[in-house]
VEXSEPA-455551 format. One record per residue: residue number from 1; x, y, z of N, C-alpha, C, O in turn. Coordinates in Angstrom, 2 decimals, m for minus. Layout:
// VEXSEPA-455551
     k       npx       npy       npz      capx      capy      capz       cpx       cpy       cpz       opx       opy       opz
   NUM         X         Y         Z         X         Y         Z         X         Y         Z         X         Y         Z
...
// end
This chain:
// VEXSEPA-455551
     k       npx       npy       npz      capx      capy      capz       cpx       cpy       cpz       opx       opy       opz
     1     34.37    m31.12    m25.26     34.23    m29.68    m25.24     35.13    m29.08    m24.16     35.59    m29.78    m23.25
     2     35.36    m27.79    m24.28     36.18    m27.07    m23.32     35.33    m26.00    m22.66     34.44    m25.43    m23.30
     3     35.59    m25.73    m21.38     34.86    m24.69    m20.67     35.60    m23.36    m20.84     36.82    m23.30    m20.68
     4     34.86    m22.31    m21.17     35.45    m21.00    m21.45     34.84    m19.94    m20.55     33.63    m19.92    m20.33
     5     35.68    m19.05    m20.03     35.22    m17.96    m19.17     35.89    m16.66    m19.62     37.11    m16.52    m19.56
     6     35.06    m15.71    m20.06     35.57    m14.42    m20.51     35.66    m13.43    m19.35     34.96    m13.56    m18.34
     7     36.55    m12.45    m19.50     36.66    m11.36    m18.54     37.25    m10.15    m19.25     37.78    m10.27    m20.36
     8     37.16     m8.99    m18.59     37.82     m7.81    m19.12     36.90     m6.78    m19.75     37.36     m5.71    m20.15
     9     35.62     m7.08    m19.84     34.70     m6.11    m20.40     34.50     m4.92    m19.47     34.94     m4.94    m18.32
    10     33.82     m3.89    m19.99     33.55     m2.73    m19.17     33.01     m1.58    m19.98     32.69     m1.72    m21.16
    11     32.92     m0.44    m19.32     32.43      0.80    m19.94     33.63      1.70    m20.20     34.37      2.05    m19.28
    12     33.81      2.09    m21.45     34.92      2.95    m21.82     34.41      4.04    m22.76     33.27      4.00    m23.22
    13     35.27      5.01    m23.02     34.93      6.08    m23.95     35.50      5.77    m25.34     36.45      4.99    m25.49
    14     34.91      6.37    m26.34     35.41      6.21    m27.70     36.89      6.58    m27.77     37.32      7.60    m27.22
    15     37.67      5.74    m28.46     39.10      5.96    m28.56     39.92      5.21    m27.54     41.14      5.09    m27.69
    16     39.27      4.70    m26.49     39.97      3.94    m25.46     40.30      2.53    m25.93     39.91      2.11    m27.02
    17     41.02      1.81    m25.07     41.39      0.43    m25.34     40.89     m0.48    m24.22     40.72     m0.05    m23.08
    18     40.67     m1.72    m24.56     40.33     m2.77    m23.59     40.99     m4.06    m24.05     41.19     m4.26    m25.25
    19     41.31     m4.92    m23.10     41.79     m6.26    m23.44     40.87     m7.28    m22.80     40.72     m7.32    m21.58
    20     40.26     m8.08    m23.62     39.44     m9.18    m23.14     40.30    m10.43    m23.01     41.22    m10.66    m23.80
    21     39.98    m11.23    m22.01     40.64    m12.51    m21.81     39.60    m13.61    m21.79     38.45    m13.38    m21.41
    22     40.00    m14.78    m22.19     39.12    m15.95    m22.14     39.97    m17.12    m21.66     40.86    m17.59    m22.36
    23     39.66    m17.59    m20.45     40.40    m18.70    m19.86     39.65    m20.00    m20.13     38.43    m20.07    m20.02
    24     40.41    m21.03    m20.48     39.82    m22.32    m20.81     40.27    m23.40    m19.84     41.38    m23.37    m19.32
    25     39.39    m24.34    m19.62     39.74    m25.50    m18.81     40.30    m26.59    m19.71     40.20    m26.51    m20.93
    26     40.89    m27.61    m19.10     41.32    m28.76    m19.88     42.78    m28.71    m20.26     43.45    m27.68    m20.17
    27     43.27    m29.89    m20.71     44.69    m30.03    m21.02     44.97    m30.05    m22.51     46.11    m30.27    m22.92
    28     43.94    m29.82    m23.33     44.13    m29.91    m24.77     43.84    m28.57    m25.45     43.37    m28.53    m26.58
    29     44.12    m27.49    m24.75     43.81    m26.15    m25.23     44.43    m25.90    m26.60     43.81    m25.28    m27.47
    30     45.65    m26.36    m26.80     46.36    m26.08    m28.05     45.77    m26.83    m29.25     46.18    m26.57    m30.38
    31     44.84    m27.73    m29.02     44.21    m28.44    m30.13     42.97    m27.73    m30.65     42.33    m28.21    m31.59
    32     42.63    m26.59    m30.05     41.42    m25.85    m30.42     41.74    m24.60    m31.23     42.67    m23.85    m30.92
    33     40.97    m24.40    m32.26     40.90    m23.09    m32.92     39.99    m22.22    m32.06     38.95    m22.68    m31.58
    34     40.36    m20.98    m31.88     39.61    m20.09    m31.00     39.09    m18.89    m31.77     39.73    m18.40    m32.70
    35     37.94    m18.42    m31.35     37.35    m17.26    m32.00     36.73    m16.31    m31.01     36.38    m16.70    m29.89
    36     36.59    m15.08    m31.42     35.81    m14.08    m30.69     34.64    m13.65    m31.57     34.80    m13.41    m32.76
    37     33.49    m13.56    m30.96     32.28    m13.10    m31.62     31.64    m12.03    m30.74     32.00    m11.88    m29.58
    38     30.71    m11.28    m31.30     30.01    m10.29    m30.50     28.54    m10.25    m30.92     28.17    m10.62    m32.04
    39     27.73     m9.79    m29.99     26.29     m9.78    m30.23     25.63     m8.60    m29.55     25.85     m8.34    m28.37
    40     24.84     m7.90    m30.32     23.98     m6.85    m29.79     22.59     m7.45    m29.65     22.16     m8.26    m30.47
    41     21.89     m7.03    m28.60     20.55     m7.58    m28.36     19.70     m7.50    m29.61     19.70     m6.49    m30.32
    42     18.99     m8.57    m29.86     18.04     m8.70    m30.97     18.72     m8.87    m32.33     18.04     m8.96    m33.35
    43     20.05     m8.93    m32.34     20.75     m9.14    m33.60     21.51    m10.46    m33.56     21.70    m11.06    m32.50
    44     21.93    m10.91    m34.73     22.69    m12.16    m34.81     24.09    m11.97    m34.23     24.66    m10.88    m34.27
    45     24.62    m13.05    m33.70     26.00    m13.03    m33.23     26.91    m12.94    m34.44     26.73    m13.65    m35.43
    46     27.92    m12.05    m34.37     28.77    m11.83    m35.52     30.23    m12.12    m35.22     30.70    m11.95    m34.10
    47     30.91    m12.57    m36.25     32.33    m12.90    m36.17     33.17    m11.65    m35.92     32.91    m10.59    m36.48
    48     34.19    m11.79    m35.07     35.14    m10.71    m34.82     36.55    m11.13    m35.24     37.20    m10.44    m36.02
    49     37.02    m12.26    m34.70     38.40    m12.69    m34.98     38.57    m14.16    m34.68     37.85    m14.72    m33.85
    50     39.52    m14.79    m35.35     39.89    m16.17    m35.04     41.40    m16.28    m34.99     42.13    m15.43    m35.50
    51     41.86    m17.36    m34.36     43.28    m17.65    m34.29     43.47    m19.16    m34.37     42.70    m19.92    m33.79
    52     44.51    m19.57    m35.08     44.77    m21.00    m35.27     45.35    m21.62    m34.00     45.58    m20.94    m33.01
    53     45.56    m22.93    m34.07     45.90    m23.68    m32.87     47.21    m23.25    m32.22     47.30    m23.24    m30.99
    54     48.21    m22.89    m33.00     49.46    m22.45    m32.40     49.67    m20.95    m32.59     50.74    m20.42    m32.28
    55     48.65    m20.27    m33.10     48.69    m18.82    m33.20     49.35    m18.26    m34.44     49.58    m17.05    m34.53
    56     49.66    m19.13    m35.39     50.36    m18.66    m36.57     49.48    m17.96    m37.59     49.96    m17.22    m38.43
    57     48.18    m18.21    m37.50     47.24    m17.61    m38.45     46.10    m16.94    m37.71     45.59    m17.46    m36.72
    58     45.72    m15.77    m38.19     44.60    m15.04    m37.62     43.72    m14.51    m38.75     44.14    m14.41    m39.90
    59     42.50    m14.17    m38.38     41.56    m13.61    m39.34     40.68    m12.62    m38.59     40.36    m12.83    m37.42
    60     40.28    m11.54    m39.26     39.50    m10.49    m38.62     38.34    m10.05    m39.50     38.41    m10.08    m40.72
    61     37.28     m9.65    m38.83     36.21     m8.98    m39.55     36.72     m7.63    m40.06     37.57     m7.00    m39.42
    62     36.22     m7.20    m41.20     36.67     m5.93    m41.77     36.44     m4.77    m40.81     37.21     m3.81    m40.79
    63     35.38     m4.86    m40.01     35.02     m3.76    m39.11     36.02     m3.55    m37.99     36.03     m2.48    m37.37
    64     36.85     m4.55    m37.70     37.80     m4.43    m36.59     39.25     m4.53    m37.05     40.16     m4.32    m36.25
    65     39.47     m4.84    m38.31     40.82     m5.03    m38.81     41.63     m3.76    m38.60     41.18     m2.66    m38.92
    66     42.84     m3.92    m38.07     43.70     m2.78    m37.79     43.50     m2.16    m36.42     44.33     m1.37    m35.97
    67     42.41     m2.51    m35.74     42.15     m1.99    m34.39     42.19     m3.09    m33.33     42.60     m2.83    m32.20
    68     41.77     m4.29    m33.68     41.72     m5.40    m32.73     42.82     m6.40    m33.06     43.19     m6.58    m34.22
    69     43.34     m7.05    m32.01     44.34     m8.10    m32.19     43.99     m9.29    m31.33     43.80     m9.16    m30.12
    70     43.90    m10.46    m31.95     43.66    m11.69    m31.22     45.00    m12.38    m30.99     45.85    m12.40    m31.88
    71     45.17    m12.95    m29.81     46.40    m13.69    m29.50     46.05    m14.80    m28.51     44.96    m14.80    m27.93
    72     46.96    m15.72    m28.34     46.73    m16.81    m27.40     48.02    m17.17    m26.71     49.11    m17.00    m27.26
    73     47.88    m17.69    m25.49     48.99    m18.21    m24.72     48.62    m19.63    m24.33     47.87    m19.84    m23.38
    74     49.13    m20.59    m25.07     48.74    m21.98    m24.82     49.24    m22.49    m23.47     48.66    m23.43    m22.92
    75     50.30    m21.90    m22.96     50.80    m22.31    m21.63     49.85    m21.87    m20.53     49.81    m22.48    m19.46
    76     49.08    m20.80    m20.79     48.13    m20.29    m19.78     46.69    m20.63    m20.12     45.76    m20.22    m19.42
    77     46.49    m21.40    m21.21     45.13    m21.75    m21.63     44.24    m20.52    m21.78     43.09    m20.52    m21.35
    78     44.78    m19.48    m22.38     44.04    m18.22    m22.46     44.16    m17.62    m23.87     45.21    m17.67    m24.50
    79     43.06    m17.07    m24.33     43.03    m16.31    m25.57     42.65    m14.87    m25.22     41.86    m14.63    m24.31
    80     43.22    m13.94    m25.97     43.02    m12.52    m25.69     42.44    m11.81    m26.91     42.60    m12.26    m28.05
    81     41.78    m10.70    m26.64     41.36     m9.80    m27.71     41.72     m8.39    m27.26     41.06     m7.80    m26.41
    82     42.78     m7.85    m27.85     43.18     m6.48    m27.58     42.38     m5.57    m28.50     42.43     m5.72    m29.72
    83     41.64     m4.64    m27.92     40.78     m3.76    m28.69     41.23     m2.32    m28.50     41.18     m1.78    m27.40
    84     41.68     m1.72    m29.57     42.15     m0.33    m29.55     41.22      0.55    m30.37     40.43      0.06    m31.18
    85     41.32      1.85    m30.14     40.51      2.82    m30.89     39.04      2.41    m30.93     38.42      2.38    m31.99
    86     38.52      2.11    m29.77     37.14      1.62    m29.69     36.14      2.67    m30.15     36.34      3.87    m29.96
    87     35.08      2.19    m30.77     34.02      3.04    m31.30     32.69      2.65    m30.65     32.54      1.52    m30.19
    88     31.74      3.57    m30.60     30.43      3.21    m30.02     29.81      1.99    m30.70     29.11      1.21    m30.05
    89     30.06      1.80    m31.98     29.49      0.65    m32.68     30.15     m0.68    m32.30     29.69     m1.74    m32.72
    90     31.21     m0.62    m31.50     31.80     m1.85    m30.96     31.05     m2.34    m29.72     31.34     m3.43    m29.22
    91     30.11     m1.55    m29.24     29.32     m1.95    m28.07     28.57     m3.24    m28.34     27.81     m3.34    m29.30
    92     28.80     m4.25    m27.48     28.18     m5.56    m27.65     28.61     m6.46    m26.50     29.50     m6.12    m25.72
    93     27.97     m7.60    m26.41     28.47     m8.67    m25.57     29.47     m9.47    m26.41     29.18     m9.85    m27.54
    94     30.63     m9.71    m25.84     31.69    m10.42    m26.56     31.83    m11.83    m26.01     31.87    m12.05    m24.80
    95     31.89    m12.79    m26.93     31.95    m14.20    m26.58     33.20    m14.84    m27.19     33.54    m14.58    m28.34
    96     33.87    m15.67    m26.42     34.90    m16.49    m27.02     34.32    m17.88    m27.32     33.37    m18.32    m26.67
    97     34.91    m18.54    m28.29     34.41    m19.81    m28.76     35.58    m20.69    m29.17     36.66    m20.21    m29.49
    98     35.34    m22.00    m29.15     36.39    m22.95    m29.47     35.85    m24.09    m30.32     34.70    m24.49    m30.18
    99     36.71    m24.60    m31.19     36.37    m25.77    m31.98     37.64    m26.57    m32.23     38.72    m26.02    m32.42
   100     37.48    m27.92    m32.21     38.61    m28.78    m32.52     38.75    m29.04    m34.01     39.77    m29.55    m34.47
   101     37.72    m28.68    m34.78     37.67    m29.15    m36.16     37.82    m28.06    m37.21     37.82    m28.35    m38.41
   102     37.96    m26.81    m36.78     38.00    m25.73    m37.74     39.41    m25.27    m38.05     40.39    m25.98    m37.82
   103     39.48    m24.05    m38.59     40.75    m23.42    m38.91     40.60    m21.93    m38.61     39.55    m21.48    m38.15
   104     41.64    m21.19    m38.87     41.59    m19.74    m38.64     40.63    m19.07    m39.62     40.36    m17.87    m39.51
   105     40.11    m19.84    m40.58     39.12    m19.31    m41.51     37.69    m19.58    m41.07     36.74    m19.25    m41.78
   106     37.53    m20.17    m39.89     36.20    m20.54    m39.39     35.52    m19.30    m38.83     35.79    m18.89    m37.71
   107     34.63    m18.71    m39.61     33.96    m17.47    m39.23     32.51    m17.66    m38.80     31.91    m16.73    m38.28
   108     31.95    m18.82    m39.01     30.53    m19.02    m38.74     30.29    m19.47    m37.31     31.10    m20.21    m36.74
   109     29.18    m19.02    m36.74     28.82    m19.43    m35.38     28.74    m20.95    m35.31     29.18    m21.54    m34.32
   110     28.18    m21.57    m36.33     27.99    m23.03    m36.28     29.28    m23.81    m36.41     29.28    m25.03    m36.24
   111     30.39    m23.15    m36.70     31.69    m23.82    m36.73     32.18    m24.17    m35.32     33.07    m25.01    m35.17
   112     31.62    m23.54    m34.30     32.13    m23.65    m32.94     31.16    m24.40    m32.04     29.95    m24.24    m32.14
   113     31.71    m25.23    m31.16     30.85    m26.02    m30.30     31.03    m25.74    m28.81     30.33    m26.33    m27.99
   114     31.94    m24.85    m28.45     32.10    m24.44    m27.06     32.07    m22.92    m27.00     32.72    m22.25    m27.80
   115     31.30    m22.40    m26.04     31.12    m20.96    m25.92     31.23    m20.54    m24.46     30.86    m21.27    m23.55
   116     31.77    m19.32    m24.28     31.76    m18.73    m22.96     30.42    m18.04    m22.69     29.52    m18.05    m23.53
   117     30.31    m17.43    m21.52     29.05    m16.80    m21.12     28.95    m15.36    m21.61     27.88    m14.76    m21.55
   118     30.06    m14.80    m22.08     30.06    m13.45    m22.62     30.49    m12.40    m21.61     30.32    m12.57    m20.40
   119     31.04    m11.32    m22.12     31.42    m10.16    m21.30     31.00     m8.91    m22.06     31.23     m8.79    m23.26
   120     30.38     m7.98    m21.35     29.81     m6.80    m22.00     30.86     m5.72    m22.18     31.61     m5.40    m21.26
   121     30.89     m5.16    m23.38     31.73     m4.01    m23.70     30.80     m2.88    m24.13     30.01     m3.03    m25.07
   122     30.90     m1.75    m23.45     30.09     m0.59    m23.79     31.02      0.60    m24.06     31.83      0.97    m23.21
   123     30.87      1.18    m25.24     31.72      2.30    m25.63     30.83      3.53    m25.77     29.93      3.57    m26.61
   124     31.10      4.53    m24.96     30.32      5.76    m25.01     30.99      6.78    m25.94     32.21      6.79    m26.10
   125     30.16      7.61    m26.53     30.69      8.60    m27.49     31.05      9.90    m26.79     31.51     10.84    m27.44
// end
């Protein structure tokens, strides 16, 4: 498994942008498919975006497509989530996740075996 630490969350207004970062430990970062998920209290954790091992393929939830962009820098062991045109319904705790066995089509929580601690994003109207 890989250790993941998210950062970059905060309180913003609707229409603003934020960039989340997730730094990973270890020397095999490029062998992992990475994903971003989000969770509102009392609800299930939901898929946001994934990126393949070398970044050539990405996938997005319909709710964020066109507004969010996932990217990775394998030299820095970091995955990013650029979030533009934020909406109040984007308010959630955001988690990055990693798996050695999936693909950019891996949208299920159970596809991933390493998780960060989460970073809170709050969007006010």
